[in-house]
C-alpha positions as CSV (number, residue, x, y, z in Angstrom):
1,M,111.1,102.7,110.7
2,S,113.2,103.4,107.7
3,V,111.7,103.8,104.2
4,P,112.4,100.8,102.0
5,K,114.9,101.3,99.2
6,V,113.9,100.2,95.7
7,Y,116.1,99.9,92.6
8,I,115.1,99.2,89.0
9,D,117.6,97.5,86.9
10,G,116.7,98.3,83.3
11,Q,114.8,101.4,84.0
12,A,115.2,102.7,80.5
13,G,112.9,100.0,79.0
14,T,109.2,100.3,78.6
15,T,108.3,98.4,81.8
16,G,111.1,100.1,83.7
17,L,109.9,103.5,82.7
18,Q,106.4,102.7,83.7
19,I,107.5,101.5,87.1
20,V,109.6,104.7,87.6
21,E,106.5,106.7,86.7
22,R,104.4,104.8,89.2
23,L,107.0,105.1,92.0
24,S,108.5,108.6,91.5
25,G,105.9,110.5,93.5
26,R,105.7,108.1,96.4
27,S,107.0,109.0,99.9
28,D,106.7,105.4,101.3
29,I,109.7,104.2,99.3
30,Q,113.1,105.5,98.4
31,L,113.9,105.1,94.7
32,L,117.5,104.5,94.0
33,R,118.8,105.7,90.7
34,I,121.9,104.9,88.6
35,D,123.9,107.5,86.8
36,E,123.0,107.2,83.1
37,A,126.7,106.9,82.2
38,R,127.1,103.9,84.5
39,R,124.0,102.0,83.4
40,H,126.1,99.1,82.0
41,D,128.6,99.2,84.8
42,D,128.1,95.8,86.6
43,A,130.0,97.0,89.8
44,E,127.7,100.0,90.2
45,R,124.6,98.0,89.4
46,A,125.6,95.4,92.0
47,R,126.3,98.1,94.6
48,L,122.8,99.6,94.1
49,M,121.1,96.2,94.0
50,N,122.7,95.0,97.2
51,S,121.9,98.2,99.0
52,A,118.2,97.9,98.1
53,D,115.4,96.2,100.0
54,L,113.8,95.3,96.7
55,V,115.0,95.2,93.1
56,F,113.0,95.1,89.9
57,L,114.6,93.4,86.9
58,C,113.3,94.9,83.7
59,L,115.7,93.2,81.3
60,P,115.8,90.6,78.5
61,D,115.7,87.0,79.8
62,A,119.4,86.3,79.6
63,A,120.4,89.6,81.2
64,A,117.9,89.0,84.0
65,V,119.5,85.6,84.8
66,E,122.9,87.3,84.9
67,A,121.6,90.2,87.0
68,V,120.3,87.8,89.7
69,K,123.9,86.6,90.2
70,L,125.0,90.2,91.1
71,V,122.7,90.1,94.2
72,T,124.7,88.7,97.1
73,N,122.8,90.5,99.9
74,P,120.5,87.8,101.3
75,E,118.0,90.4,102.4
76,T,117.5,91.9,98.9
77,R,114.3,90.8,97.4
78,I,113.8,90.6,93.6
79,I,110.8,91.0,91.2
80,D,111.8,89.8,87.7
81,A,109.6,91.2,84.9
82,S,111.2,89.0,82.3
83,T,110.2,85.5,81.2
84,A,113.3,83.9,82.7
85,H,112.0,82.7,86.0
86,R,108.2,82.3,85.5
87,T,108.3,78.5,85.6
88,D,111.2,78.2,88.0
89,P,110.0,76.4,91.2
90,G,112.4,78.5,93.2
91,W,110.4,81.6,92.3
92,V,106.9,82.6,93.3
93,Y,104.6,83.5,90.4
94,G,103.3,87.0,91.1
95,F,99.6,86.9,90.6
96,P,98.2,87.3,94.2
97,E,94.5,87.1,93.2
98,L,94.8,83.5,92.1
99,S,94.6,82.2,95.7
100,S,95.1,83.1,99.3
101,E,98.1,80.7,99.4
102,R,99.7,82.5,96.5
103,R,99.2,85.9,98.1
104,A,100.8,84.7,101.3
105,A,103.7,83.2,99.3
106,I,104.3,86.5,97.5
107,I,104.3,88.4,100.8
108,K,107.1,86.2,102.2
109,A,109.0,85.6,99.0
110,K,112.6,86.7,98.3
111,R,112.1,86.0,94.5
112,V,108.9,86.8,92.6
113,A,108.4,86.3,88.8
114,N,106.1,88.9,87.4
115,P,103.5,87.4,85.0
116,G,103.5,87.9,81.3
117,C,100.8,90.0,79.8
118,H,99.1,87.4,77.5
119,A,99.6,84.8,80.2
120,S,97.8,87.0,82.8
121,G,94.8,87.1,80.6
122,L,94.6,83.4,80.0
123,I,95.5,82.4,83.6
124,S,93.0,84.7,85.2
125,S,90.1,82.7,83.6
126,V,91.6,79.3,83.2
127,M,93.3,78.6,86.5
128,P,90.1,79.2,88.6
129,L,88.0,77.0,86.3
130,V,90.6,74.2,86.5
131,R,90.8,74.6,90.2
132,L,87.0,74.4,90.6
133,G,86.9,71.3,88.4
134,M,84.9,73.0,85.7
135,L,87.6,72.8,83.1
136,P,89.6,69.6,82.6
137,A,93.4,70.0,82.7
138,D,93.5,68.2,79.3
139,Y,90.8,70.3,77.6
140,P,91.7,71.3,74.0
141,L,91.9,75.0,74.9
142,T,92.0,77.7,72.3
143,C,92.8,81.4,73.0
144,Y,93.4,84.6,71.0
145,S,94.8,87.7,72.6
146,L,94.6,91.2,71.3
147,T,97.2,93.7,72.6
148,G,98.3,97.3,72.2
149,Y,101.6,97.8,70.5
150,T,103.4,99.1,73.6
151,G,103.8,95.5,74.7
152,G,106.4,95.0,71.9
153,G,108.9,97.5,73.4
154,K,110.6,100.5,72.1
155,R,111.2,99.2,68.6
156,M,107.6,98.3,68.0
157,I,106.4,101.5,69.6
158,A,108.7,103.4,67.1
159,D,107.4,101.4,64.2
160,Y,103.7,102.2,65.0
161,E,104.3,105.9,65.8
162,D,106.5,106.6,62.8
163,E,104.6,109.1,60.5
164,N,106.1,107.2,57.5
165,R,105.1,103.8,58.9
166,D,104.1,100.7,56.9
167,P,100.4,101.3,56.1
168,R,99.6,97.7,57.0
169,L,100.1,98.6,60.6
170,A,96.7,100.2,60.6
171,S,95.2,96.7,60.6
172,E,95.6,94.0,63.2
173,R,98.7,91.9,63.0
174,I,98.6,88.2,63.9
175,Y,102.0,86.9,65.0
176,G,103.5,83.9,66.8
177,L,102.5,81.8,63.9
178,N,104.7,78.9,64.9
179,L,102.4,78.5,68.0
180,H,105.4,78.5,70.4
181,H,104.8,81.9,72.1
182,K,107.1,82.4,75.1
183,H,104.1,82.9,77.5
184,V,102.7,79.4,76.8
185,P,105.0,77.5,79.3
186,E,103.8,79.7,82.2
187,M,100.2,79.3,81.1
188,V,100.6,75.5,81.3
189,T,102.6,75.5,84.5
190,V,100.5,77.9,86.6
191,C,97.2,76.5,85.4
192,G,98.3,72.8,85.8
193,L,97.4,72.0,82.2
194,K,98.2,68.7,80.6
195,R,97.7,70.0,77.1
196,E,99.2,73.2,75.6
197,P,96.5,75.7,74.5
198,V,96.4,76.7,70.9
199,F,97.4,80.4,71.5
200,S,97.2,83.1,68.9
201,P,98.5,86.6,69.8
202,V,97.4,89.7,67.9
203,V,98.8,93.3,67.9
204,G,96.4,96.2,67.2
205,D,96.9,99.8,66.2
206,F,96.4,101.3,69.7
207,P,99.0,102.0,72.4
208,Q,97.7,100.2,75.6
209,G,95.1,97.7,76.4
210,M,94.5,93.9,76.1
211,A,91.7,91.5,75.5
212,T,92.5,87.8,76.0
213,T,89.7,85.4,75.1
214,I,89.3,81.7,75.6
215,L,86.7,79.7,73.7
216,L,84.8,76.8,75.2
217,H,82.4,74.0,74.1
218,N,80.2,73.5,77.1
219,D,79.3,69.9,76.3
220,L,83.0,69.0,76.7
221,L,83.1,70.4,80.3
222,P,82.0,68.3,83.4
223,G,78.3,68.8,84.0
224,C,77.8,70.8,80.8
225,P,77.7,74.2,82.6
226,T,76.1,77.2,80.8
227,A,77.9,80.4,80.2
228,E,76.0,81.8,83.2
229,D,77.2,79.0,85.4
230,I,80.8,79.8,84.4
231,R,80.3,83.5,85.0
232,D,78.8,82.9,88.4
233,A,81.7,80.5,89.4
234,L,84.3,83.1,88.4
235,A,82.4,85.9,90.2
236,A,82.4,83.8,93.4
237,Y,86.1,82.9,93.0
238,Y,87.1,86.5,92.8
239,R,84.5,88.0,95.1
240,D,87.2,89.3,97.5
241,A,89.6,90.6,94.8
242,F,90.0,94.3,94.4
243,F,91.8,94.5,91.1
244,V,90.1,91.5,89.4
245,Q,86.4,92.0,88.6
246,V,83.8,89.8,86.9
247,A,81.2,91.6,84.7
248,P,77.6,90.7,84.4
249,L,76.9,87.9,81.9
250,G,77.5,89.4,78.4
251,G,79.3,92.4,79.7
252,E,77.9,96.0,80.0
253,E,77.5,96.5,76.2
254,P,77.3,94.2,73.2
255,V,80.9,94.8,72.1
256,I,84.3,94.7,73.9
257,F,87.0,97.3,73.3
258,A,90.5,96.1,74.1
259,N,91.7,99.5,75.4
260,T,88.8,100.0,77.9
261,L,91.0,99.6,81.0
262,S,94.2,101.2,79.7
263,G,95.8,103.4,82.4
264,T,94.5,101.2,85.3
265,N,95.6,98.1,87.2
266,F,92.2,96.4,86.9
267,L,91.4,93.2,85.1
268,R,87.8,92.5,84.2
269,L,86.5,89.1,83.1
270,I,83.6,89.2,80.7
271,V,81.8,85.9,80.1
272,C,79.6,85.6,77.0
273,G,77.7,82.8,75.4
274,H,74.8,80.4,76.0
275,E,74.1,76.8,77.0
276,K,76.4,75.3,74.4
277,Q,79.3,77.7,73.9
278,T,81.2,80.2,76.1
279,T,83.9,82.8,75.7
280,V,85.7,84.4,78.6
281,T,87.6,87.6,77.9
282,A,90.1,89.1,80.3
283,L,90.2,92.8,79.7
284,F,93.1,94.8,81.1
285,D,96.1,97.1,80.4
286,N,99.1,95.3,78.9
287,L,101.3,97.8,80.8
288,G,99.2,97.8,83.9
289,K,98.0,94.5,85.3
290,G,99.9,93.0,82.4
291,A,103.3,94.4,83.4
292,S,104.3,97.4,85.5
293,G,101.1,97.6,87.5
294,A,101.3,94.0,88.5
295,A,105.0,94.5,89.5
296,V,104.2,97.5,91.7
297,Q,101.3,95.5,93.3
298,N,103.7,92.7,94.1
299,M,106.2,95.2,95.5
300,N,103.6,96.6,97.8
301,L,102.7,93.2,99.2
302,M,106.4,92.2,99.6
303,L,107.3,95.4,101.5
304,G,104.2,95.4,103.7
305,L,102.8,98.6,102.0
306,E,99.2,99.3,101.0
307,E,98.5,96.9,98.2
308,T,96.8,99.6,96.0
309,A,99.4,102.3,96.6
310,G,100.4,104.0,93.3
311,L,97.9,102.0,91.4
312,V,94.5,103.7,91.8
């Protein structure tokens, strides 16, 4: 059996570089590479994409839409890491732990949209609770999400790592103040929400890591569950998931550090609170389960490879 050929379109970007790093030492795939001088040559890009079994698109949204048009080989499968296709019904949303049906769809899919980092954090806690009937689809949901600066790409990385940087970058930076963050549509679509969450993203002065927290009033939930009830329901939902884990109630220590799982592909849900109020924090690596790690996991499933290969 021949080794699958994989091509990364946009391998010079942050996510592309991370995927290259995760795939370079593997013998179960053949990584196709483009000559640096021809990186913007559409004919060469098309040749490589159509000769590949699977293509990663690590491009801005508009460029990703145009790149899909270059793929004419019906056997070439695509994983798009941009926002462009995450709510497109013709693409499968690439979060296999959400359900056995979604995992099966990813395995068979020709087109998979890789989740956004902030979206992965919210969806990992909200979708199961909606599906279990514990969180109404029209609940007035609020969420804040703290991420490392690598999620902002090369320009933001350069800003934070410049020795003459703006001293304000030493503190947390709240952005997306218009409350129209580009990940909100996929949060709503994938979770089946009838009301957009109030979502506040925050960048911190650390490279990798993410902590996405939803805040709940238990008396507004069906049956008024306690924080422990919510924790137990999530633990049961993800009991067979390898990369998604649920911590004991309150977590392992009385604080949560956003960079705890940096360098891994794991996502840990930490439920805190009491009878009246609950928080659920998704802790993971914004470049791991929030980007390149999730993309490689989807690739493994689509190509029939070991799901954890290159990730643990």
